[in-house]
N, C-alpha and C positions, 0 to 999 in steps of 0.2 A: 564524496557521494549524493550530500546533499547539492551543490556545487552544480556537479552534474545534472541530475533532477533537473534547475532550476534553469539552466541552461533548453534543457529538452523541451522542458516547457514554454519558455520563451518562444522557442522557436517553431512550437506548434500553434502558439498565438498568432504570430504574424503569418505563420502560412497561413491561418484562418481569414484573417484579415485580409491578407492581400486577395483571397479568393472572392470576400464580402460576404464570410461565413460571421454572425453573430454568436457567441456564447455567453450563456451564464455567467455573472459576476460573480467572486469572492472575497470574502471579508480581506482578503490577503490581497487582491488585482492593485488596490489602490490606497493611497491614504485619504482620497475625497471618498471612501466607503464610511469614513466614521458615521455615527449616528451623532448629531449635535442636534441639541434643540433649537428653536426658533428665539425662544423666550422663555422665562422663568417660571409664567403662569401658564402655560399648553404643554402639557407632559408628553404628548402624540405627536405632536406637528415638528419635524425638522427640516435641516436649512440641506438643500438637495443640490450639494453642488458639483454632485458628479454627471447628474440630468444635465445640470445646465453647459458644465464641461463637453458632453456628449452632443448636442443639440450646436457650441458652437463649432465644433469642429465639424459638424456638415456645413453649414453656414460658412464656414473658412473657403473648404473645398470648394464651393461653388461661386463665392464672390471673387476669392483669388486675389484679396487684396488686404492691405493692414485695416483694423479697426476702432474706431472712440472709444473710451469707455462707456458713452450711454448706448451705442450699436450693440457691444457686447451684451450690456442687460437682457435690452429687449430680444435680440436675435436667441438667445440664451431660455427666454421662456416664451419663443413660439412655440403653436402648437401643432404643427407643421414644419419642420425645420427644413423636411425635403423639397415639399411644392411650393413654400409660400412666397409670393413674389415679391422682392423687396429693391424697392427703389424708392431712396431717402425725397421726403416729400411731395411722391406720390399712393403708391405704395396702401391699401389699407392692412394693417398685421391683425393677424388673429393671436392674439396673447393669451398664458394662464400665469395671471398673476398671482405670489404668496401669501397675497391676504388683503382682504377689506377693512376700513376701519370708516367709520361713520359718528360726526359730533351729534347731539340730541335735536338740535333746529332740522337736519336734514336725515337722520336718522326716522324720525318719524313717518315721512312720507315712503323713505326706501324699505321700509318694514312692511309698510302696510300694503306697496306693491309686490314685496315677494309673501308675503301671506295670501295675496289674489293668486298668484303661480301653485297654490294647493303643497309642496313642499313641508316632510317633517321636519327638516332641518337644513342650516344651510352646509353647502357641500365644501366650500372653505372656509378658513381662519376669520375670524370676524370679529370686532369687537364696536364698541358705542361708548362714547364717551359725554358725560353731562355735562358742558362751559357754554353753552350759549343762552342758556335762558334765567342765569343769575343777574341781575340786575345792580350797577353802583348806586349805592343810598349813600349810607351814614358807616361802613367800614364790615371788615368780613367775615365775622361770624355773625352778625344782625342780618347783613344782606342775605348770607347763607341760609338761613333758619327762614328768611320772608319768601326766598325762592320754592324751597320744598312744599311751603305751605301753600302759596299759587300755584305753583307749578302741578302739586301733587298728582293730580290725572294724570300728567302728560309720565311724570317719573315711573307710576305706577305699570302705566303703559308698556315703558320699556324695560322696565324690570322684569314683568312676567313675559314679556315678546323676547326676551334676550333668554330667560330662563327655557322657555320652549322652543324656541329654534338654533337652542347650542351657541349662542354666543356670548363672550365675555362684554361683562358690563361694570365700568366705571360711574360710581356715583357721584350726586353732585358732589361741588368739593374737592374731587381727584386734581383738578386740574386742566389745563388746557389739551384739547386732542394731540397736537403737536410732539408741545413738550412730554407726552403720555406714551405716544409713539416710540420717541428719541430715547427716554428714558429705558422702555422696555421691548419693543417690538422691533424697529429700526435694528438691520443687520447690513454690512456690504455684500452688494450684488445683486439685494433682493430685490425684487419688485412689487410696490403696493399700489393700489388706489383708495381714494380717500374723497368722501363726500364734501370736500372743503376744498376752496383753493388755495389753500396755505397748505398742503401736504408735503409740497416739495423740502417741505421744510427737513424731512427726513433724510435728504441729501450729504446732510453734515457726517453722516454715517455710509456714506457711498452707496445709499438705496436709492432706486430711480423710483422717486416717490410722485405719484401724479393726479391733481384734482380731476374730479369727476362727475357727474349728478348722479341723483340717486338710482335711475334706469340701468346706470351700467354698473353701479355696484351691484344691484337687482342681479342681472348677468352671470357678475361672477357668483354669488352667495347659491348663484341658482346652476352653476356648473357647465354655464356657459364660456367660449371663448369669449374673452374682451377686445374689440375691436380699436383701433388707433390707427390714425394715418401716421405712416412713417413720417418722423419728427425729421426735421433737418435739424443739423450740428452747428450752433455756434461755439467757438472756441473762443475765450478769455485765458492768454497767456498772463502770468502775472509774472514781472521783473523788480526787480532793483532792492533798494532794502530800504525799509522802514526807518522814520528818524522823527525827533519833535514830541509830540504826545501821540506820533502813530506810531512810536521806538517797541522792543519788546513790551515795557511797562505799558503802553497803549496800544496793545496789540486788540482790545476789543474795538477803541473806534477808530481800526485802521479796516477788518473789516465790515463795517457798516459803512464806511465808505469807498471800499470797493463797489458796494451794490447802487449805492447813490450815485456814483460816476459811471456807472454800468448803465442804471436806468437815465442817467441822461442823455447817455449816445444814442439807447437804442429806444429811446419815449415807451410810452405805454404798450403801442403795440408792434414795435420794432422787433420782437421774440415770437412772435406768433408762431406759429405750425414750426418751432425749432424748441432743440434743448441747449442748456445754456451749460456747456462742460468746461472747468475750471481746469487747466494746468499750466506746467511749468516750474522748475523748480529755481527758488530762490530763498535767500532768508529769510523774508517775508511768512511765507509760504508754509515752512517748518516749524514756524512757532503757533500758527495757527492753531486755533482749539475747535474740539468738535463741533462743540455748541455755538462758535462763531463762525464755522463752516454754514452751520445750519442757518443761522441770522441772515447768510448772503442767498442762501437757496430760498432760502423762506422769501424774502421779497423780489424772487425772480419774478413770482407770480403778477409782481405788477408792469414786469415789459410783457406783460402776455405769456412767459415762456410758456411749452410744454412742464418743463421739469428744466431744474439745475441739479449739477451733483459735483461733488470733489474725488479723486481717485482714492482711496484707500491709503492710508499711511499711521507712521506710531502712533498720531495724536487721537486719530479712530479707536486705535487699539486700548490706549491709557483709556478712554473715557469706556469702553466697552467692559473693560476689568472697573473703574470707579462704581461701573453701576448692575455688576456681582454677573459679567457674563464673559470672561476671561477665554471660558472654552471658546464663546463663539469667536473670541480677539482671535486663539489658537489657528482655529480653522481657518479663517479669511490668511491669517499667513501663507497656508499650505497653498494658497487658492488664488493667492497677492500676484502673479503674470496675469489673470484676467481681471483684476482689481484697477485696471490702469489702462490708457490707449498703449494703443500698439504702436512702439517705434515706427514715424512715417507715416501715423494717422492724416488723414486729410480731413478739413473742415468746411463747411459751406462758408465760413464767416471767420473773421479772425481779429479779435481784437487784445491789443495789447495794453495795459495797464504798469505804467512803470511805479513801483510805491516809492519810488527816491523822490517822486514827483508829486507825490497822493496828496490832496489838501482836505482837511474835513470840510462837509459839505452840510447843506441844512435843505430841504426839497419842500416846496410847496410853494403858495398854499392851494389848492382846492385839487392838485394835482401829484401825485408820487413822483414825477420826471421832469419835474420844473427845478433844477440841480443848480445850488449856489453856494459857491466854498463860501467859509465863513468870513474868511478878509474881504470879500466882496457882499458881507450879505446885508449890514447895515447902510449901505449905499442903496443897496433893492429896496430895504424898507423905505426908506425917503423916498426915492425914484418912485416909486411904486403904491406909495400913502396908506402899505399898511398899519394897521393899527401900532402903536410902539408898546404901548406895556406889554406885557407878558401877563396873561390872568392867571394859566393854568400849567405845567409841566405835569408831563404823565410818564411815568417808566412803568416797564413789564412787558406783559400780553405774549402770546407766542413767538414775538418776533427777537425781544431781548429781556428773558425773565431766567438767564443763567446763573448757577451761584459765580462764575466769573461776573457776569454783569453785574449781578445785586452787590458784590463786595466791591467793585470799584465805582460804585454809584455811592456805595457805604464810606469809600476814604475820602470822595469831595465833600460829602455831607458833614465827616467829622474835620475834615481841616476847617472848616467852615466855621463848624460848632465851637473848631479851639481857638478861633477867632473871635470868639464869643456874637457868632451873628447865625443867622435860620434862613430859611427859605423866607423871601419878600411874596412870590407866587403863589399859589396853593400849589401844591406838591401831593399826588398819590401813584402806589406802588402796586401795583399787581403779580404779586408771586406766580411764574406759569404751573406749578404745580406743588399738590400737597407735599411733596417731599423736598423742594425748593425751600418752601414756607418755613417745613420746620427746622432744616438743616442752617438756615442763617437765623432764625431765632434762637436755635443750639451756640451756635459763634457769635451773636453780638452785632451783626450786621441788621438785623431786623429793629433791636433797640434803638441804634442810630439813627436810623431812617426815618421813626416816628418821632425822636427826640430832634430830628433837624425840623419837624412840622408835619412829617408823610401822615396820611392815611391809607393805612393799608387795606387793598380792598381783598375779596375772595379768591380764591386760585380759579381762575374764570377769565372770558372773554369781556363781559364787562363794556368800556368806554371804546374800545376799539372798535367792539362791534355796534355802538349804539346806543350800549343797555348801560344807559349813564342818567340818573335821575340828577341834572346837574342844575341848582339852584342861585350861581352866584351870578348870571345876568341873565336878563330877559330876554326871550325871543325875537329875533330881527336884530339886537343888539349886535354892531361890529365889536369885533374883539379878536386877539389872537390865544393862540395856544400852541404847544409845542411839545411833543409827544416821541418815543423809540418806537410807536408802531409801525404798519406797513401800508398805510392806507387812511390819506386823508381826504376823501372826496368831499362836495359841500353835504354839510348835514348831517356828514357819516356818522362822527364822535357824537353828538350833544344835539341833533336835530335841529339844529340853526343854518341856516343858510349863511347867515352872514359871518361865523366866526370862521378865523383865518388858522388853518389847520395847516401845521409844519411837522417836520419827520425828520429825527435825526438822530444822531449814539445818544444811549442813555449818560453818557458822560455831560455831553454836551446839554442835555435838558435838565440835567441835577446842578449847572453850572451856571445858565442861565436863568433858572427860576431862583437863585439865591440871589442875581440882579433883577429880576422882574422887569428883566427889559428885551427886547430884541436887540438892540444896539451893544450889546455885551460879547466879547470876543476874550474867553476865557483865555488863549495864548498868549493875547499881548496885554489887554486890560486890567487895571488894578480896583480891588476894591477894599472899602474900607473896613477896619475891624469896629470892634466896640467902641474904642478910645479913639476911632479917627485918623487912626494908622493906617497906610495904605500895603495893601499886599497881593501878591500874585498868588492862584492859587498852584499849588505844588500841582505835580502830573498824577493822576490817578493809579493806583494802584488795586491786586486785586489776586490772587490766587485763582486757574483754571478749573482747578478741581479742588473739592474742600481735603486738608491733609488728614482730617476722623473719618472720612469717608463719609458716606450721605445717607442722613437721618430721616426713614423713610415715612415719621409723623403717624398719620392715624392709617388702617385700615380701610381702602374706599374701594376694593377692588370686591365684585360679586362672580365668582365663578359659576357658566352651567350647571346645573345639576347631575347626577350621574344617570336619572330616572326622570323622565321630562314628559311623560304622558298624562300625567295627572296635572300639568301646568294647565291654567286655564288666561285667556288673554282674552279681557274683555273690552270692547268700545259700547259705550251708551248710544243708542240712535237719537238721542235730544243731548248730549254733548255738543259745546261749540267749540272742542278744543280739538277733536278728534274726528273722522268720519269716514266711514270705509269707501271705498273706490269703487266707479261704476267705468265699466269698459267705456272709449271715445268710440264712435259709429265710426265705422268703414269710408272710404271715400267713397261715393257712387259714380264713380269713371267719369263726371264728366267734367266740362270745362268750367268754369266759373265766368259767369259775367254779368255788367255791370252791377258790381259791387263797390261799396264807399271805400275810403281811407278813414281808420277811426282816427288815426293823428301821423300828424308826418314830423317828426321828431327832429329836433335840431340841435347839433353839437353833442358832444359827450349825452352819453346815455347808456350808463352804467346797471349793471342787476340791480344797485342797490336805486336807481331811477324807476327802474321796470317793475321791482317788488322789495319794496324797502324792508328794512329790519327795525330796530328799535320794538317800539311796541307792539306789532305785530309779528314781532317774533312766535306770541302763543299761540300764532295761526296756524301755523306750521303743518297742523294735521290735521288742518279742516281745509281743504281746498276751497268750497264755497266762500267761505268765512275770508278767507286770507285774496282771495282775490277783489275784496274790494280796495285793496292798494294797487292793483295793478295800474304800472303807466304813471304812476300820480306824481311822479319827482320828473316825470322829462320835460321839456321846453318844446312847446306848441309851434311850428314854426310859421304859424298862420295871424301869431299875435303876441308871439312870446312870451305868454306865461305857464305855466305846471297846470296841469287837471284840468284843463277849461277847453272845453269840444265843442266843434257844433255837429246837431243831429240834425242831418240832412231831411231825417222825416216829420221834424217837429220844427224846424229852424229856431231852436230853443239854443241854449249853451249848457253842458252839464259837467257834470266830473267825468274822466274816462272811462272806468268803472262801468258808473251808470249808463252812460252812453253804449259801450257795447253791450251791457246788459239790456239795453230796450230793443238793438240790432237781433240779438238773440232770439227774444222773447216775438221778433217779425220774422226769425227766420230768415235773416238777412246775413250771410257772413262777409266778412271787413278784411284788410289788409292794414297793417304799418309801414307806414317809410321811414326808413334809418338811416344817419350819417355813418361816418367812420368808427369804425371798431366796436360796432352796438354789441351790445352785451358783456362788455368786459369788468373784471372785477372779482367775484365772491360765484363760488360755480353754483348759486343759488338755482335751483331746476326749479322752483316755484316762479323763477320768472319766465319759464316756457308752459310749463302747464296751467298759469292762472290765462292767457289770448287762449288755450286749447278750450278752457273749460269754458270761456267767454264766447264761442263762437268764433276764434280767429281762425283764417286759414293759411294763412304767409306771413310771414317778415322779410322786407323786400329792402337794403340796406348797403351803401358803397363796400362796408367790410363788416364782419364778423370777430369779436374772438370766439376763439377756438369752442371752451366748455360748452357756451351759451348756444352757441352753432349745433352741437352736438346733441344738447338738451331739446333742441326745437324737432331735431328728426325725431327722436326716440319718444315725442307725444304726438306723433304723426301730423307735424307740419313742417310748412315750406321752408328753408330757410332759403333766399336768395340773394344775390348779389347785381347789382346792376354791373354789365359787361362794359362799358362805360360808366365809368363813376358819374361824368358828368350831367349824365342822365338823370341823375337827383333832381337838381336842379329844375328840369324841363315840368317837372310834376307838382301840379297846387295842390294843399289840399282837399278843395271841397270836387277835386277831378271824381271821375267815377272809372273806372277801369274793368279790365277784361282779362282773366290769366287763363292764359291755355293748358291748364294741368294736364291733359289729353296727351301732350309733346313729351312727358318727364322722358327721359332717358341719359343712360349712362355717358357722360362727357359729351354731351350735346344741350346748348343753349335753350331756352322755354320763352315765349313771349309773354308783354304784357300788352295790353293794346290799352289806349287811355284815352278817355271821350273829356276833352277838357271842359271845364264848369262853362266858361263864357262863351260857350259856343263852334270853338272854334273847330278843323280838320282835327279827327282823330289821327295818332299817329303810333307807330307801334315800336316799343323800347325790348330788347334784348336783356337777358335774364341768365346769369350762370350759376350752378349749384357745383357742389362738389358730392354728390350721391351716387351711391356706388349698387349693383343691381339690389344686395340685402335689405339695402336702407330704402330702397325704392319701393320694397315688400311692407316696412313700417309705414309709409307713405300710405300705399293701399287699404291696408287691414283696420288703419286708424290710427295705429302706434306700435311700437316694437312689443310691449306686455301682451296687447294682443296677437301678435303674430307669432310669441311665445305660446300663448297658450292654443292656437290652430294648430301649431305645429305637433303637441301635448295631446290634442285630442283623439 
């Protein structure tokens, strides 16, 4: 009888489906109907694989082709799967992310923007993580206490605003945003946006996690669909088997060298506009840990990729179980077919890496895509006259601070200690989270690293983002440091432009710190023990997950209160750290004529050059104050110097922001001319806010990094590229220009009329852009936020 009833119900459903009739689902319809929480902190937020599956079915019927894993995640989160235009590399997708995450430096501006929208609470799950404002100085506990004192006003603002607007708040000392997300919030098949460029770290759990600017985060917080140009998909096929230090015992190094190799192939702009998707079954990938995959995805930001991700596998399940999320792992296994690429899925580009031939690499200096295999590195040091002595080795950060990383680092340190030697260079350790710190303290790795000579820093970003009060060398002194961080731009770690910063695996960092020299190759070179006897370092070992489970350490999470009406968020009008925002002026509908070039930037111009971090981080909530660092690190093509430009109204040279302020006071708009991949690096929204605040109207470059281009659009500026990149060379720093903004239209170029300073004949240059119709409204209204306010008026 039961079988007959089930058959009848099934036949009715099939008949209804053939007629296009949609009926209400019941609990028994599908295993995807199960209610599984996204995380252990939020009782009312659930994973909606059912909705994702339904969206995917609609898109499959429309496209009728196999899909990559990246496409599956994006298309399953479409706001309108029926009507959305879908063309990789050209369509603008309107998406509904599962959640938003902000670190404390970017959260200030994001929340200030959200406050101006006048909503009572965020519409989508959101968290804020305090990791950027803690300066490394003398060690973890003291540095944390100092930061809590110095940044009290900002932390109070974030704490109260999170409580007011229903946002989860991770207090100072919790750890780095990306590690906290991996430990608590990432889940396979989810879509996350985060106001930090290394948000893709969550790809280690099969999540599509994308770095954005604060204005994008505000859209999702305010329940607007989030817009993303449909990325192309670069497939990285892994084949072969690991060997030597990259054998199963050395899988940590293996994972790091995958991304260092990919960075060397694609370069810092080769992944722009694309998602990097790893695929292929081989012995190596089956042993790669979830945190190892996270490392690879994290560093995908260094090739300009929209994000990177791995398909769901058993290692991800193991990590979910270890972090008390087995129910999510079980649910992911039910949905597993859609948590990897379809058979026959096509990629826009395929890179194949044979793990059998993979060699450890060291990348740098000054850029993360200059990749040198360890066997050739000593030779490169000599050939390039890089400082040979290694001054400091640094491990940890969001890139390499897992239990596995710390265990392997400790095994190398223990081997050295057993031979009676310690670190020759200075050595620092940054745990990625309070959970990691507490666990390695319990299990003994922390003690070993300290005995080895390591200074254990706070659970924060620290030297990785320039939060380092370095004392061992004077500014301007050429020296070498090596880290397991992700980024090594000029002056990024210690504000010393003469520091040669190299990035590699934590294993190599620890090993080279023992020798104190860039010429040391631990795979082949021997060290001398305390008695003068030679020995070769043993291959590092370390468990991927702690046998006794994770120790959560101190409770650092603040959940939003049930009743929020009485919570007050105060911003003092006299504060030099926080400033309420005033709307930018709308465009007057006219062309811009006879305007100056504030600066013609030459070479690499990252967001660190446009809006430096380090000591400037304290002004992230005060737009006017932080604007005093605008473009002070960019190289002026006219004189080869930084922060020295000529004010055409006075004939005097001055700092870039001072000159911009003078032009603004005199009602003179200005433009910036930039080189290739302008705005690469951090998702730093301030790099777009500052030129807008100081009177800029357009940034004209050979090419843009994705996040920065979007950030500029959001603030009502015109990010434009030379239709012919060679036109960059035709424009001189003292020329005047007319920008025919009235020509702005979807898919059509704009004209820049150049009036040479030497009196030569004026000439036209064609400029391309990627504006769609809604984005043009942002420009016309003065910003995306103005457009939102106008729509809600």
